Each structure stands twice: as C-alpha cells, then as structure tokens.
N, C-alpha and C positions, 0 to 999 in steps of 0.2 A: 504494500500500500504506500502511496506517495505521502510523505510526511508534510509536504508543503501544501496547504489548502488553497493557495492562490494558483490560478491557471497561468499559462504562459503569457496570455495577453495582459493580464493584470501586472505581471512582473515587468513586462515591457513598458507598461504605463506608469509604474511606480518605482520599482527598484532601480531602473536605469534612467530615471528622470534626473537631470542635473538641477542644481540650485537655480540656475537661470530659467530652466523650463518651469519650475514651480512658480517663480516670480512672474513669468509670462502668463501662466494659467491664472494666477491671482489677479493680474492686470485685466485679463479678459472678463473674469467674473465681476470685478469691480465696475468695469465699463457697462456691462449689461445691467447691473443693479442700479447704477446711476441713471442709465437711460430709462429704466422702468420707473424710477422715482420721478424723473423729468416728465415723462408722458402722463403719469398720475397727477403731477402738479398742474399741468395744463388742463387736465380734465376737472380738477378740483377748483381751479381758478374761475371756471364758469359759474361756480356756485359759492364764490368766496364770501359774499355777504351772509348767505344762509349758514355757511360753515362757522363763521365767527359768531353769528347770532346763537347758534347751537352751543358753541363752546362758552358763551357768556351767560348761559342760563344759571349756573351755580352762583354767580355773583349778582346778576341783575335782580334776582328774587329778593335780595337784601336791600336793593337801592330804591325800590318802590317806583315812583314816577321819574326818578332821576336817571341819567344816562352815564355811561363811562365817558371820561373826559380824555383829552389829549392836549399836549403842550406845544407841539411843533406841527406845522402844516403837512409835513411829510409822514407823520406817524400813522394816519389811517391807511395810506397806501402800503407802508412797510408791514403793518399788522396784517392786512389782508394777504400780502405775499407770504408771510410766515405761516399764517393759518392754512393757506392752500398747500404750502410745502409740507408741513407736518401732517396734514390730512393725507397728502400724497404718500407719505411714508407708510401710513397704515394701509392705504389702498394698494400699494405696491409690495407690501410685506410678504405675500406668498412668493412673488418673483425673487425678491431679495433673499429670502430664506432658501429658496430652491438653488440659488447660486452658491450659497454657503454649503449646501449638500453636495453639489457638483464638485466643489473644490475639495471637500473632505473625502468624498466617496472613493477616489482611487486608492486611499490608504486603508480601506476596509476589505474584509474577506468577501468573497463572492456571495456567500449566504447572508451576509449582513447588508448587502445592497438592496435586498428585498424590502427593507424598512423605508425605502425612499418615500413612498406615498404616505404611510403612517407618519413619518417625520414631517412632511410638508403640511399635512392636515393638522397634526397636534401642535406643531410650533406656531403655525399661523393662528390657530384658535387661541392658544395661550397668550400670544402677543396681543391679540385683539381683546381678550378677556381682561388682561392686565390694564389696558386703557379704559375699558368699561368699568372695571372695579374702581379705578382712580376717579373717573368722572362721576360715578353714582354714589360712591361711599367716601373715599379718601378726601377728595376735594371739597365736597359739601360739608363734611365734618370739620375740616380745617377752617373753612370760611365761617362756619357757625361759631367756632371758638373765638376766632379773631374779631368778628363783628360784635359778639356779645361782650368781649373783653374791652372793646373800644367804644362802648355805647355813650360814654361821657364826652366824646369828641365829635366834631363835624366830619362826616365821612366823605372824602373826595378820592375816588379811585380812578387812576389813569388806565386806559385800555392797554397801553404797553406794559405797565407793571403787572396787571392782572394776567395778561397772556403769558408772560415769561414765568410768572408764579405758577400758573396752571400747567404750563409745558413741563416743568421739572417734575411735577407730580405724575402727570399722565404718561409721559414717555418713560420716566423712571420705573413706574409700576409695570409698564408693558415689557420692558427689558427684564425686570426681575422675575416676571412670570415665566421666563424661559429657563429657570433653574432646573426643572426636571429634564429638559432637553439636553442641557449641558452635561448633567450627570449621566444621562443615557449614553452620550458619546464617550464619556470618560470610562464608563463601565464596559462597553462593547469593545473599546480599544485597549482594555486591560490596564488603564491608568489608575483606576480606583475600583473599589468594591464596596458592597453593603456593610461588611464588617468594619472597614476603615471609616466609613462615613458615620456609622453608629458610635464607634469608639470615640470619635472626635466631635460628638454632638455638642458638647459644652463649648468648644471653640467656635463651632458653627453658629450657635445661639448668640455668642458675643459678637461675631461678625455681622449677623443679621440685625442685631439691635443698633450697632454702629451705622450700618447702611440705612436702616429705617430712620435714624436720627438725622442723617444727612439729607434724606429725601423729605422728611417732615419739616416744614418751615416753622412749626410751633414747638415750644418746650414742654407742653403738657403731656403727661403719661398716657391718658386715654387715646389721644391722636397718634402717639407713637405706637401704641399697641395695635391700632387699626392697620398700620403698615407692617408691623413686625409679625403679627399673627399669620397672615397669608403667606409670608415669606417662610416662616417656620413650617407651616403646613406643606408648602411646596418642597421644602427640603426633605421632609418625611416621605412625601410621595416619591422624591428622587431616590431615597434609600430603597423603597420598594421596587422601583424601576431597576436600580443597580442589582438588587437581589435576583430579580426575575431574569434579566438579561445576562447577568454574571454567571448564573447557573447554566443558562442555555449555552453560553459561549464555552464554558468548561465541558459540558456534555458533548458539544459538537467537536471540540478539539480531541476529546478522548475517543470519539468515533472514527477519527481520521487515521 
C-alpha cells in the first residue's frame, strides 16, 4: 500500500511549488477577491442611501425626530462610499472565502478537499451571522448603555462617528464568528487537536475576554459578556469540530 495519501498531481501542485509560485497563487487569489468586492461595491452603491439608513436604525431609534449630523460637506459622500464598500464585503464574502479555500486546498489531502462546499457554506453563514449578531444584539446593547449613561447631556451624534463605531463592532463580530472554521483547518492539517484546545481552555478564555474588551467600546461587564459569551461558545464548538475531524483524519491515515 502506498504510504503517501496524496496523488501525483497533488504532489506536482504542492511539493514542487516554489516560494514564488505560492506568492503568484496568492496574488491571483487576492486579485479575484478584490475584484469580487469591487463588483459588490458597485452593486451596493445603487442602494447606498437604503444601506446607510438600515445601518443607522440602532442609533436613530434613540434620536427621536433628530437626525445624524455631519461636520464637513464631504462627509455624507464618504459615508455612503464606506457603507457601500463594507456592505460589498458581506455581499462578496462567499467569493472571498472561496478564494481562501482555493489557496489552502493544494496543501490538503485529496479526501479533505471534499469539504470544499461545506467550508464555503459554513464560513459564509458564520461570517454573515456574526454581522447579524452584532447588528441585532451587540450594537443595540452598547448604544443603550451609552445613551442611558449620557442622559444628562445634549446628544449630538455625527454620522461619521457612528458609522466607524458600528463598523468595528459589526465587522469584528463577523470575523470572530469564523473561529470554528479556523480551528477546523488547524485540526485537519494536524496543527492542533481537541485535547490541546481543551487543555489550554483557560488561556483561550483570557484571550477571548481581551479580544471582547477590544471590540467592546464600553467598560461595563454586561456588554463585555455579550461579546465574550458567543466567542467562548464558538471556541467550544471549535473543540468539537477538532475532535470530530481529528479522529477522522487519524482513522483515514491508519487506513492508508
């Protein structure tokens, strides 16, 4: 029995690729990803006012009849540009994540490449769910705390400040929700396993709370827990993923 589970084509595509070949492959993937985001940006620009109106709901419900303000004549245009761009990132996320898979796939075993579609679906879903969680839970709770805390002051919120504030939370949560996917890759490639992740759970909790503190723009514990709790849950899901695919990888290697 052949001890190397990779076929000749895979060896030609991976083992014999030079460093420059890998850089060229990375360049191609980045170009495709950027092009996808660019096309999505153009599509989102058609609806730029609706997109920003949608993103403004968490703050406008606190303003009553008042509107978000701006300080420079160029701010509305730049805000619409940014809103369309980041909406385009979410719209193009399946294409971007697919390029990530295509770049990593040559380093995987042939049997591991069958996870391509599950990877695309799960990673895209988690990315979008992260943004949805931030928009529906994290951002409103943070704004509730801040507006209640500042009730003694006259509230004037600029559109630029709010958008940058919301962006950190929404995009940060979207990226964080990819934790199980990162752990999946690390487990199938033999970089880590469930035992290691579980053994170092206390360090993971520390890192999770530090990350949550960075994303959370307020110092209160309840808001911090809103961001830390799903991160911890995702880490535990990642441990389960590592256990399932780690056992499967070991079983497949023993069968070769």
